[in-house]
N, C-alpha and C positions, 0 to 999 in steps of 0.2 A: 577624509581618511586617505593616507598614502597607499597607492597600490603597488609601489615598487617594494617588493619583499625579497627575502632570501631566495625563494623559488624563482621569482622573475629574474633576479640578478644572476642566478646560476644559469638560467636559460640564455642569458645575454653574454656569457663569458666569451664565446667564440666570435662575437662581433669585432670587426676590425677597429683598432684605436687610431683615430686620426692624429696626424702629427702637426697639423697647422690649425689655427683657430677657426678658419672657415670650414674645416672638416669636422669640428666638434659637434656632437649631438647632445643637447642638454638633457638633463634628467626629466625636466618638464615635458619635453617633446617625446621622450620615450614613454613617459607615463600617459600622455595623451594618445599616443599611437596604440598602446596596449588597451586602454579603455575603449578607443574607437573600434579596434578589432573585435573585442569581446561583445560590444553592443551590436555591431553588424552581424556577428555570428548568431547571437541569440534572437535577434529580430528575424533572421532567416529561418531559425528553428521554429519560432512561433508561427510564422507564415505557413509552415508545413503541417501544423497541428490539424486543421480541418480535414485535409486530404488523408492524413494518417488515421484519424477517427473513422472517416468514411470507409477506408480500406480494411480496417481490422476490427471495428466494433459495431458497424452496421451489417445487416445481412447483405451478401452471403459470407462476408469476412468473419463475422462473429462465430459462425459454425466452424470454420477452419481454425480460429484462435482457440476455441474451447474444446475442439476435438482431442486436443492433447490430454484432456482429463481422463481419457480411457486408459486403464492400466493401474499403475501403482498410486496414481493420484486419488483413486477411490479409497485408499488407506491413509494417505498423507493428509487429505482434507479433514477427516474426522479428528485426527491427532492434533492438527493445527487449531481447530476450533476449540478443543479442550485446553490446549496450551495457551491460547490467546489471552485469557484473563491473567494468567501468571506473568506473561511478558508485558502486558499493559501495566501491571503493578510495578514491575522492574523499571519501566520507562518513567513511571511517576516518581519512583524513588530517585532516579537520576536527575529529574527536573527539580524536585523539592529539596533534596538533601544538599546542603552547601559543600563545595569542594574545599574542605578544611583539612589540615594535616591529619587530624585524628579520624577523619571519615573517608580518606582516600581509599582505604581498603574496601569500603562499601561500594564506591564507584567502580573500583577494579573488578569486584565480584559481579556487579550488575553488568558491566561491559562484556563479561564472559558468558552471560546467559544468552543462548541462541533464540532467534525469533521464531523458530519452528522449522519444519521441513520445507524446503523450497520445492514447490510442485512444478511439473512440466509446463503447466499453463503460465505460471509466474516466470519461469525461465524464458519461455517463448516470448512473452510480452516484454520482458527486460531486454532481450536481444533485439526485438523489433524497435524499441525506443532508441537503443544505442545505435543500431545499424541504419534504420530508416529516418529517424527524427533527428538525432544528434549528428550523425556522420553522413546523412543524405546518400546512403548506399555505397559510400567509399570505405575502403579497408582502414585507411589511416584516419586519425583525428582531424575533423574538419576545422576545429577551433585552432589547431596548430597552424593550419594554412592561413586562416584569417589574421592571426597574430603576426606571422612572418610577413605577410603582404603589407600589413600596416607598418611594421618596423622597417621593412625595405623602403617603403615610400618616405619614411622620416629620414633614413640615412641617405637616400638618393638625392635629397634636397641639399646635402652638404658634400657628397662625394659621388663620383661616377664609378668608383670601384665596385666589383661584384661583392655582394653581401654573403658572408658565410653564416650558417646558423646550425643549431642543434635541435633535437627533438623537444617539443613542449609537452609531450604526452604525459610525463610523470606529474605535470602541474595539476592535471585534472582527474587522473585515473582514480585516485582515492575518493575524491569528492563525488564523482559520477557513480562509483561502485556503492558508496554509502547511500546516496540519494535513491538509486534504483532498489536497494534493499528496503528502504522505507516505502517506496512505491509498491513493492511486492506485498508488503504487509496490508496495504489497502485492499488487496484482493480478498484476503482472509476476512478482514473487517467488513467488507461489502457483502460477502457471503453470509456472515453472521447477521448483519442488519436485514438482509433479504429473508433469512430464516425467521427473524422476529416478525417482520411484516407479513410473511406468508402464514405464520401461525395465528396472527391476529385476525387476518381475513378469513382463514379456515374456521377458526373458533366462532367468529361472528355469524358466518353464513351457514355453517353446517350444524353447529351446536347451540347457537344463540348465547354464547359465552364469551367473556373477555379473556383471551389467552394471549398475552403479550410475548410469548416465547415458547420454546420447546418444553420447558418445565411446566408451565401453566397448561399447555395442551396435554402433556402426559398426565397431570393430575385429573383433568376433566375426563380423559379416556379411561383412566383407572377407576374413577367413580362410576362411569357408565358400565364398565366391565363387571365391577362388583355388584351393581344393581341387577344386571342381566343374570349373573350366576346365582344371586340370591333368589331372584324370581323363579328360576328353574327349579330350585329346591324348596319352594314355598309349599307348605302342607296342603293348601287349598287349590293348588294349580298355578300354572304360569301366568294366566290372564289376571287372576286376582292378585297374584304376587307382583306383577308389573304395576298394577294400580296402587297397591299398598306401599311398595317401595318408592313410587314416585312422590308420595307424601312423606314417607319416613326413609330417606335414602340410607343405605348401609355404609359404614366406613370401610373403605378398601384396606386390605392388609398391607403392611410395609413391603412384603415380598411382591404383591401384585403391583403396587405403585412403582417400586423400583424396576420391575420387569418391563412395565409399560413405558416408563421414562427412558430406559435403555433402548427399547425398540424405536421410540419416537426420535430420540437423539441420533440413533444410527441412520434412520431414514432421512432425517434432515441433513446429516453430514453427507450422505450419498447424493442428496439433491443439491447440496452446496457445491459439489465438485462440478456439476453441470449447469448451475444456475446462471452462469455468465451467458449461456446461449440465449436465455430469456431476458436477462436484466442488463447485459452490456448494451444492446440496442436502446433499451429504455433510458439508461444513464447517458448514452450518447445524445438521445433526442432532447432530454431536459438540460443538457449542458454540463453534467457532472464530470464527464471525461475531459471535456475542454478545460474546465476550471482547474481540475487536478493537474493536468499536463502544463497549463500555464503557470500554476503555482510551482511546479517542479522546475520549470525554466527560470522563473524569477529567483528562486533560492539558489539554483546553480550559478546564475549570472552574478549574484551577490557574492557567493562563496569564492568563485574563481577570481573575481575582481580584487578581493582583499585577501585571497589565499588563506581563508579560514577553514575550520572544520565544517562539515556539512550541517546546514541549518534546516534542512527540509524535514519537517516532522508533521505528517498529516494527522488530522484529528479523528479520522474515521474509527480507529481502534478504540478511542475513548468513548465515542458515541455508542459503539457496539457494546462496550462494557456497562455503560449507563443503562442500556436497554436490558442487558442480562440481569443487572441488579434489580431493576424494576420488576422483571419477571419473577425473580426469587422472592421479592417482598410480597408480590401479589399472590404467590403460591404458598406463602407462610413459612418459607425456609429461612427468612431473615426477619 
């Protein structure tokens, strides 16, 4: 696929035009120079990934990264968790519904649906990826420098004149912004998956029940609360009441179930805001952060090379939604 597109051509407008054949730079050479610069840039970015993970996702860096959750993130995180299934459905619509003339309105509507509130932790990690990983601590785009260097080398082989150039920043600004937006959503999805795992472990060890999520845990706790309250009101006393209702458990009221579920979901949402302190080092140790960042680099390299729209679409949020659906099926809500 050709990598010389309008964006690249526009970026090359200020290049000097040679007046003699020996000064001409062919389109193939420009194409090879751009491809070489992009490959070198992203290879260097990938080489910085291990140090980036050690600095920000292992202890003590994980504490500093997730300390940002103190404050309004305690409110944003629960809202994001509740909104995540809606946004996942919107993403599914954009993937499955064809872009036909009669359905473009649906794609336009789906594109206007926000992913949720951006938390301070998400903003902080996005800034770290942009500043430390992509730009290597520099203010300007490092990719721009790699492209200019490669193009200058190509032109210098034909002319000794100084090479003029203009900014390449607009070439990747939109792609990077969209990719980082997708990466931020993996934080919400990871928190949701963490909650599901935590509920399963808690239900297994504390209650000897299979509770694959907050809904299942809420149902179990509501049943236990209803049994305790019924035993206290048992006509023959609490001890016999506990024995009786262990064999014939009472059905919790809708109000009791709803109240317990709200309390459980609120507690899980508060835990989700800080869960990165525990699970970021775990994800770093098993290689999840490394694979996710490498995937981000792979997609960005591809998108910058062909100047297409961002193709980075992590699957974490869909995994989280599958777990949520299983939780609702297990709890009898579906």
